[in-house]
C-alpha positions as CSV (number, residue, x, y, z in Angstrom):
1,X,-9.9,-4.6,10.8
2,X,-9.3,-3.4,7.3
3,X,-11.3,-5.0,4.5
4,X,-8.9,-4.3,1.7
5,X,-6.0,-6.7,0.9
6,X,-2.6,-5.9,2.3
7,X,-1.3,-5.3,-1.2
8,X,-3.8,-2.4,-1.5
9,X,-2.6,-0.8,1.8
10,X,0.3,1.4,2.7
11,X,2.1,1.2,6.1
12,X,4.4,4.0,7.2
13,X,7.2,2.7,9.5
14,X,9.2,5.3,11.4
15,X,12.6,4.0,12.2
16,X,12.3,1.2,9.7
17,X,16.0,0.9,9.0
18,X,17.0,0.2,12.6
19,X,17.5,-3.1,14.4
20,X,13.8,-3.7,15.1
21,X,12.7,-1.9,11.9
22,X,14.3,-4.3,9.4
23,X,12.5,-7.2,11.0
24,X,9.2,-5.3,11.1
25,X,9.5,-4.3,7.5
26,X,10.2,-8.0,6.6
27,X,7.1,-9.2,8.5
28,X,5.0,-6.6,6.7
29,X,6.2,-7.2,3.2
30,X,5.8,-10.9,3.6
31,X,2.1,-10.2,4.2
32,X,2.0,-8.1,1.1
33,X,1.8,-4.6,2.5
34,X,3.4,-1.7,0.7
35,X,5.8,-0.1,3.1
36,X,7.0,3.5,3.4
37,X,10.1,3.6,5.6
38,X,10.4,7.0,7.3
39,X,14.0,7.7,8.4
40,X,16.4,10.6,8.8
41,X,18.7,9.2,6.2
42,X,16.7,7.4,3.4
43,X,20.0,7.0,1.4
44,X,21.1,4.6,4.1
45,X,18.0,2.4,3.9
46,X,18.7,0.8,0.5
47,X,19.5,-2.5,2.1
48,X,15.8,-3.0,2.9
49,X,14.9,-3.2,-0.8
50,X,15.7,-7.0,-1.3
51,X,13.1,-7.8,1.5
52,X,10.3,-7.1,-0.9
53,X,9.4,-7.0,-4.6
54,X,10.2,-4.1,-6.8
55,X,8.4,-1.0,-5.7
56,X,7.0,-2.5,-2.5
57,X,9.4,-0.6,-0.1
58,X,10.0,3.1,-0.4
59,X,12.2,5.2,1.9
60,X,11.4,8.8,2.7
61,X,13.0,11.4,4.8
62,X,11.4,12.2,8.2
63,X,12.7,13.5,11.5
64,X,10.5,13.2,14.6
65,X,11.8,16.6,15.8
66,X,10.1,18.2,12.8
67,X,6.3,17.7,12.8
68,X,5.9,18.8,9.2
69,X,8.1,15.9,8.0
70,X,6.2,13.5,10.2
71,X,2.8,14.7,8.7
72,X,4.2,14.3,5.2
73,X,5.4,10.7,6.0
74,X,1.9,9.5,7.2
75,X,0.0,11.2,4.4
76,X,-2.0,8.6,2.5
77,X,-1.0,5.7,4.9
78,X,-3.5,3.2,6.1
79,X,-1.5,2.3,9.2
80,X,1.5,3.7,11.0
81,X,4.2,2.0,13.1
82,X,6.6,4.0,15.4
83,X,9.8,2.2,16.3
84,X,12.0,5.3,17.0
85,X,13.9,5.2,20.3
86,X,17.4,5.8,21.6
87,X,19.5,4.3,24.5
88,X,21.9,7.2,24.7
89,X,21.4,10.9,24.2
90,X,23.6,12.7,21.7
91,X,23.3,16.4,20.7
92,X,19.7,17.2,19.7
93,X,18.7,13.5,19.8
94,X,17.6,13.7,23.5
95,X,15.2,11.4,25.3
96,X,12.5,14.1,25.6
97,X,12.9,15.1,21.9
98,X,12.8,11.6,20.5
99,X,10.8,9.4,22.9
100,X,8.3,11.9,24.3
101,X,7.8,14.8,21.8
102,X,8.7,12.6,18.8
103,X,6.0,10.0,19.7
104,X,3.6,12.9,20.3
105,X,4.3,14.2,16.8
106,X,3.6,10.8,15.2
107,X,0.3,10.4,17.2
108,X,-0.9,13.9,16.4
109,X,-0.1,13.4,12.7
110,X,-2.1,10.2,12.7
111,X,-5.0,11.8,14.4
112,X,-5.0,14.7,11.9
113,X,-4.9,12.3,9.0
114,X,-7.7,10.1,10.4
115,X,-5.4,7.1,10.9
116,X,-6.6,4.8,13.7
117,X,-4.2,1.9,13.2
118,X,-1.2,3.1,15.1
119,X,1.4,0.7,16.7
120,X,4.0,2.1,19.0
121,X,7.0,0.1,20.3
122,X,8.0,1.4,23.8
123,X,10.0,-0.6,26.3
124,X,9.4,-2.8,29.4
125,X,10.2,-0.6,32.4
126,X,8.5,2.6,31.0
127,X,7.5,4.4,34.1
128,X,6.3,8.0,34.5
129,X,7.7,8.0,38.1
130,X,11.1,6.5,37.3
131,X,14.3,8.3,38.2
132,X,15.6,7.3,34.8
133,X,14.9,9.9,32.1
134,X,14.8,7.1,29.5
135,X,12.0,5.3,31.4
136,X,10.1,8.5,32.0
137,X,10.1,9.7,28.4
138,X,9.1,6.2,27.2
139,X,6.0,6.5,29.5
140,X,5.4,10.1,28.2
141,X,5.5,8.7,24.6
142,X,2.9,6.0,25.5
143,X,0.6,8.6,27.1
144,X,0.9,10.8,24.0
145,X,-0.1,7.9,21.8
146,X,-3.3,7.2,23.7
147,X,-4.1,10.9,24.0
148,X,-4.3,11.4,20.3
149,X,-5.2,7.9,19.1
150,X,-7.1,6.0,21.9
151,X,-7.1,2.8,19.9
152,X,-3.3,2.7,19.5
153,X,-1.5,-0.5,20.3
154,X,1.6,0.0,22.6
155,X,4.2,-2.8,22.9
156,X,6.7,-3.0,25.7
157,X,9.3,-5.6,24.9
158,X,12.1,-6.6,27.3
159,X,15.7,-6.4,26.0
160,X,15.6,-7.8,22.5
161,X,18.0,-10.2,20.8
162,X,18.8,-10.9,17.2
163,X,21.7,-10.9,14.8
164,X,22.0,-7.1,14.8
165,X,21.2,-6.4,18.5
166,X,23.2,-4.0,20.7
167,X,23.0,-6.2,23.8
168,X,24.4,-9.6,23.3
169,X,26.7,-8.4,20.6
170,X,27.9,-5.6,22.9
171,X,29.0,-7.9,25.7
172,X,30.5,-10.4,23.3
173,X,32.6,-7.6,21.9
174,X,33.6,-6.5,25.4
175,X,34.6,-10.1,26.2
176,X,36.8,-10.1,23.1
177,X,38.6,-6.9,24.2
178,X,38.7,-7.1,28.0
179,X,40.0,-9.7,30.4
180,X,37.6,-8.5,33.1
181,X,33.9,-7.7,32.6
182,X,32.2,-5.4,35.0
183,X,28.7,-6.4,36.3
184,X,26.7,-3.5,37.4
185,X,25.1,-4.3,40.7
186,X,26.8,-7.7,40.7
187,X,24.7,-8.7,37.8
188,X,21.5,-9.4,39.8
189,X,19.2,-7.5,37.5
190,X,16.8,-9.9,35.8
191,X,15.7,-9.8,32.2
192,X,13.3,-11.7,30.0
193,X,15.0,-11.4,26.6
194,X,12.6,-11.3,23.6
195,X,13.5,-12.4,20.1
196,X,13.1,-9.4,17.7
197,X,11.4,-11.6,15.2
198,X,8.6,-12.4,17.7
199,X,8.2,-8.7,18.5
200,X,8.0,-7.9,14.7
201,X,5.3,-10.6,14.4
202,X,3.2,-8.8,17.0
203,X,3.7,-5.5,15.3
204,X,2.5,-7.1,12.0
205,X,-0.6,-8.6,13.6
206,X,-1.4,-5.2,15.1
207,X,-1.2,-3.7,11.6
208,X,-3.5,-6.5,10.4
209,X,-6.0,-5.4,13.1
210,X,-6.0,-8.7,15.0
211,X,-4.5,-7.2,18.2
212,X,-6.9,-5.3,20.4
213,X,-6.1,-1.6,20.5
214,X,-6.1,0.8,23.5
215,X,-3.9,-1.6,25.5
216,X,-0.3,-2.0,26.5
217,X,1.3,-5.4,25.8
218,X,4.4,-6.6,27.7
219,X,6.6,-8.9,25.6
220,X,9.2,-11.1,27.3
221,X,10.8,-14.4,26.2
222,X,10.4,-17.8,27.8
223,X,13.5,-17.4,30.1
224,X,14.2,-15.1,33.1
225,X,17.9,-14.5,33.2
226,X,20.0,-12.4,35.5
227,X,22.7,-10.1,33.9
228,X,25.3,-12.4,35.3
229,X,23.7,-15.5,33.7
230,X,23.5,-13.7,30.4
231,X,27.2,-12.6,30.4
232,X,28.2,-16.2,31.5
233,X,26.2,-17.6,28.5
234,X,27.9,-15.1,26.2
235,X,31.3,-16.1,27.4
236,X,30.5,-19.8,27.0
237,X,29.2,-19.3,23.5
238,X,32.2,-17.3,22.4
239,X,34.7,-19.5,24.2
240,X,36.1,-16.6,26.3
241,X,37.0,-17.2,29.9
242,X,36.7,-13.9,31.7
243,X,36.7,-12.6,35.3
244,X,33.3,-11.1,36.2
245,X,33.8,-8.2,38.6
246,X,30.9,-6.7,40.6
247,X,30.4,-2.9,40.1
248,X,28.1,-1.4,42.8
249,X,25.2,0.7,41.5
250,X,26.6,4.0,43.0
251,X,30.0,3.4,41.5
252,X,28.4,2.5,38.1
253,X,26.4,5.7,38.2
254,X,29.5,7.8,38.9
255,X,31.4,6.0,36.3
256,X,28.6,6.7,33.8
257,X,28.8,10.4,34.5
258,X,32.5,10.4,33.9
259,X,32.3,8.4,30.7
260,X,29.6,10.6,29.3
261,X,31.9,13.7,29.8
262,X,34.9,11.9,28.4
263,X,33.0,10.6,25.4
264,X,31.7,14.1,24.7
265,X,35.1,15.7,25.0
266,X,36.6,13.1,22.7
267,X,33.8,13.6,20.2
268,X,32.6,10.0,20.6
269,X,35.9,8.3,20.1
270,X,35.3,5.9,23.0
271,X,34.0,2.6,21.6
272,X,30.2,2.3,22.1
273,X,30.8,-1.1,23.9
274,X,32.7,0.6,26.7
275,X,30.2,3.5,27.3
276,X,27.7,3.2,30.1
277,X,25.6,6.2,31.1
278,X,24.4,7.2,34.5
279,X,20.9,6.8,33.3
280,X,21.6,3.2,32.2
281,X,23.0,2.5,35.7
282,X,19.7,3.7,37.2
283,X,17.7,1.5,34.8
284,X,19.7,-1.5,35.9
285,X,18.5,-1.2,39.4
286,X,15.1,-2.6,38.4
287,X,14.3,-6.0,36.9
288,X,13.0,-6.0,33.3
289,X,10.2,-8.6,33.5
290,X,6.7,-9.0,32.3
291,X,4.3,-8.1,35.1
292,X,1.8,-10.5,36.7
293,X,-1.0,-8.2,35.6
294,X,-0.1,-8.5,31.9
295,X,0.1,-12.2,32.1
296,X,-3.3,-12.5,33.9
297,X,-5.0,-10.2,31.3
298,X,-3.4,-11.9,28.3
299,X,-1.3,-8.9,27.4
300,X,1.8,-10.9,26.6
301,X,3.1,-13.4,24.0
302,X,1.0,-16.2,25.4
303,X,-2.1,-14.1,25.3
304,X,-1.4,-13.3,21.7
305,X,-1.0,-17.0,20.8
306,X,2.8,-16.7,20.2
307,X,5.3,-19.2,21.7
308,X,8.3,-17.0,22.3
309,X,11.8,-18.0,21.0
310,X,14.5,-18.8,23.5
311,X,17.9,-17.2,23.7
312,X,19.6,-20.6,23.1
313,X,17.8,-21.1,19.8
314,X,19.1,-18.0,18.2
315,X,22.0,-16.2,19.9
316,X,24.7,-18.9,19.2
317,X,24.0,-18.6,15.5
318,X,25.4,-15.1,15.4
319,X,27.8,-14.8,18.2
320,X,30.2,-17.4,16.7
321,X,32.0,-14.5,15.0
322,X,33.4,-13.4,18.4
323,X,35.2,-16.8,18.9
324,X,38.9,-16.8,18.4
325,X,38.6,-19.0,15.4
326,X,35.2,-17.8,14.2
327,X,33.0,-20.6,13.0
328,X,35.8,-23.1,12.9
329,X,36.0,-25.8,15.6
330,X,39.3,-25.8,17.4
331,X,39.0,-29.4,18.6
332,X,41.3,-31.8,16.9
333,X,40.1,-35.0,15.4
334,X,41.4,-38.1,17.2
């Protein structure tokens, strides 16, 4: 654990302007840390400035595909956080380039700079033997972290929710546009949604040095919900009555291949909400839950002393915008 006050320490956060990143940056600046946000487009990270005091947050250019920029971003840092990950490949932003080689570049740069406080956010379901390229490269990234920095802290959250998420917002948007919502595999896949604020708190504690390193932590919320249950909740919150149609896994995988080709040919003109990839269809064949081993060994929220936030406590507060009348109640007074 560092002996200097947080205000005397610099933390580099790769991917700090993303969905998870803005919450991690907020958690760190609230503790007093100086934060260097390493992103591909620092000119688009200005919205982070109000989270801290003047001069506390500074954005720099870095691309995980270019090790020299990664090394420059960690120079002089006391701790490093890597949040970079993608759900869909595009051009040079491929799963191997970003999630495997990119993570390796961060870990090697930290090792070269003598930085031993390294926090890496992976994903629940990371598996070196998976048929999903996404899951395999996530596992490769984790292995690369431990190979260069044995004391690294690796976090595997389940699907995350929060005001800017791409999960609950995505299905709410689909429900607004479509009368029928497809459920891959009939919606039987189970998730343990984690609040992004809770995950950010774990990251901050790891930077503090109060989370044991050299371990993989699995972070899931208090509820186990099937995909069907999640979509039904979203429809209820947004006031949309929609038909839920089962889409068998083989059909979903084939549809994913077709959509990937069409999306590429149209230069990405298909709305993101409507695009599913074949790799995502493969991922949905496995439940996304905290393992019994992680629970028994205290490598979860409970073991870290955190009571995870429920979906019901947060999601309705930001999905109201998908209702027909927004935040206004349609019920008439008697």
